[in-house]
C-alpha positions in Angstrom: 57.5 55.8 -143.5 60.5 54.9 -146.1 61.5 51.3 -146.2 65.2 50.7 -145.7 66.6 48.3 -148.4 69.1 46.0 -147.2 72.2 45.6 -149.3 73.3 41.7 -149.9 76.2 41.0 -152.2 75.5 38.3 -154.7 78.3 35.9 -155.9 79.9 37.2 -158.9 79.5 35.3 -162.4 83.0 34.9 -162.7 83.4 33.3 -159.3 80.1 31.1 -160.1 81.8 29.8 -163.1 85.0 29.0 -161.4 83.1 27.2 -159.0 81.0 25.1 -161.3 84.4 24.5 -163.5 86.2 23.0 -160.3 83.1 21.0 -159.1 83.0 19.7 -162.6 86.9 18.7 -162.6 86.4 17.0 -159.1 83.5 15.1 -159.8 84.8 13.6 -163.4 88.0 12.7 -161.6 86.3 10.7 -159.1 84.1 9.1 -162.0 87.2 8.1 -163.9 89.2 6.5 -161.0 85.9 4.9 -159.8 85.6 3.4 -163.2 89.5 2.6 -163.7 89.1 0.7 -160.0 86.1 -1.3 -161.4 87.8 -2.2 -164.9 91.0 -3.1 -162.9 89.3 -5.4 -160.4 86.9 -7.0 -163.2 90.0 -7.8 -165.4 91.8 -9.9 -162.9 90.7 -13.5 -163.2 90.2 -16.8 -161.3 91.5 -19.6 -163.7 93.3 -23.0 -163.3 94.5 -25.2 -166.1 94.5 -29.2 -165.3 97.3 -30.8 -167.3 96.4 -34.2 -166.8 94.2 -36.5 -164.5 94.8 -40.0 -163.6 93.1 -42.6 -161.7 94.3 -45.8 -160.7 92.5 -48.9 -159.1 93.6 -52.3 -157.6 92.8 -55.0 -159.9 94.9 -57.5 -157.4 92.0 -57.0 -154.9 91.4 -60.8 -153.8 88.0 -59.9 -151.9 84.5 -60.6 -153.5 83.2 -57.9 -154.0 86.1 -56.0 -154.4 86.9 -53.4 -151.7 87.8 -50.6 -154.4 91.0 -49.3 -153.4 92.0 -46.6 -155.9 94.2 -43.5 -156.1 94.2 -40.4 -158.3 96.5 -37.5 -159.4 95.9 -34.3 -161.0 98.7 -31.8 -162.1 97.1 -28.2 -161.6 98.4 -24.6 -162.9 96.9 -21.4 -161.8 96.6 -19.4 -165.3 94.9 -16.4 -164.0 96.2 -13.1 -162.5 94.6 -14.1 -158.8 95.3 -16.4 -155.8 93.3 -19.4 -156.1 92.8 -22.1 -153.7 91.8 -25.7 -155.0 89.1 -26.7 -153.0 87.2 -29.5 -154.1 88.0 -33.0 -156.0 85.0 -35.1 -156.8 85.1 -38.6 -158.6 81.8 -39.9 -159.5 80.1 -37.1 -157.6 81.8 -37.8 -154.3 83.8 -35.5 -152.6 87.4 -36.4 -151.6 88.1 -35.1 -148.2 91.2 -32.9 -147.7 92.3 -35.6 -145.2 93.1 -37.9 -148.5 94.8 -35.2 -150.5 98.6 -35.1 -150.6 100.2 -32.1 -152.4 103.4 -31.0 -154.0 103.5 -27.3 -154.7 107.1 -27.2 -155.2 107.2 -29.4 -158.4 109.5 -28.5 -161.3 108.1 -27.4 -164.6 110.0 -30.7 -165.9 108.0 -33.1 -163.6 104.9 -31.2 -164.0 104.9 -31.8 -167.7 105.8 -35.4 -167.6 103.1 -38.0 -167.4 101.9 -39.3 -164.2 102.6 -42.7 -163.6 101.8 -45.1 -160.9 104.8 -47.3 -159.7 102.8 -49.8 -157.8 101.1 -50.6 -154.7 102.7 -51.5 -151.4 102.7 -54.9 -149.8 99.2 -54.5 -148.3 98.0 -53.0 -151.4 96.5 -49.9 -149.6 98.7 -47.0 -150.7 101.0 -46.0 -153.4 104.4 -47.5 -153.4 107.0 -45.3 -151.6 110.3 -44.2 -152.9 112.7 -45.4 -150.7 115.6 -42.6 -151.3 112.9 -39.8 -150.7 113.6 -40.1 -146.9 109.9 -39.7 -146.3 108.0 -40.0 -143.2 104.3 -41.1 -142.5 102.8 -37.6 -143.5 104.1 -38.0 -147.3 103.1 -40.2 -150.2 105.5 -40.1 -153.1 105.7 -41.3 -156.8 108.3 -41.6 -159.2 106.7 -40.0 -162.4 108.8 -41.7 -164.9 109.8 -45.1 -162.9 113.5 -44.2 -163.5 114.1 -43.4 -160.0 116.4 -40.4 -159.8 115.9 -38.4 -156.5 115.2 -35.4 -158.2 112.5 -36.7 -160.1 110.9 -38.2 -157.1 107.6 -36.3 -155.9 107.2 -36.0 -152.2 103.7 -34.9 -151.6 102.5 -33.5 -148.1 99.5 -34.3 -146.2 96.7 -31.7 -146.9 94.6 -30.3 -144.2 92.7 -27.6 -146.4 92.6 -26.0 -149.8 95.8 -26.0 -151.8 96.5 -22.3 -152.4 98.4 -21.4 -155.7 99.8 -18.0 -156.6 99.2 -16.8 -160.4 101.7 -19.1 -162.4 102.3 -21.6 -159.5 101.8 -25.3 -160.2 101.0 -28.4 -157.9 100.3 -32.2 -158.4 97.6 -33.3 -156.0 97.5 -37.1 -155.2 94.2 -38.3 -153.7 93.1 -41.6 -152.2 89.8 -42.5 -153.2 86.9 -43.6 -150.8 86.8 -47.4 -151.1 84.4 -48.4 -153.6 84.3 -45.2 -155.3 85.9 -47.2 -158.4 86.5 -51.0 -158.2 88.7 -53.2 -160.5 85.5 -53.9 -162.7 85.9 -50.0 -163.7 89.2 -50.6 -165.2 89.2 -49.1 -168.7 86.1 -47.1 -168.1 85.7 -43.4 -168.6 84.7 -41.7 -165.3 84.0 -38.1 -164.2 86.6 -36.3 -162.1 85.8 -32.9 -161.3 88.5 -30.2 -160.1 87.8 -26.9 -158.7 89.4 -23.6 -157.2 86.5 -21.6 -156.2 84.6 -20.8 -159.2 87.3 -22.1 -161.6 87.4 -25.6 -162.9 85.2 -28.1 -164.7 84.8 -31.7 -164.7 86.9 -33.9 -166.9 86.5 -37.4 -168.3 89.1 -40.0 -167.2 90.1 -43.3 -168.1 90.6 -45.6 -164.9 93.7 -47.5 -165.1 93.9 -51.1 -163.7 97.1 -51.5 -161.8 98.3 -55.0 -160.5 
């Protein structure tokens, strides 16, 4: 009895070669696109530059021991290429809550580059002196950065409710009220650690406490 052989057609050598070439191109393109995506994502960085930090303490505090009424200010710029949010300010290891932050995110480049000056305390010694011609309300705090008084140099800072978001290249000045006794009048002229962070970006800084009468 003769066995009937079945005829099956195999893929030709040319077609096989074409399939291999196409598969190689597709896989290669995928690897290149994936690598490019990783490279682009990896080159985007979070970075902030802190131009200046000031700490002020009331040296006219009549109480013994002193209650340590103090304020601080930091000028911050987003120098990376990703949006960052300034989410932590600490003084001597103590976090300053957002409810005690006042941020100006529309500050001009001229004001940002000026030294941060304190213009005095209010009549109760518990706040930074308000500038009358800024037309402020209770949700603002203001300091005239060079004490000359023009309206266009008056910094009006909004009360913060959370982290301060900064786009790449954007700047802000953040004023912050210290918790009582974080520093006292005895710390005037003393170097103190202040840390400013926006996520992973930021670092601690050494700041000299300024006593203000």
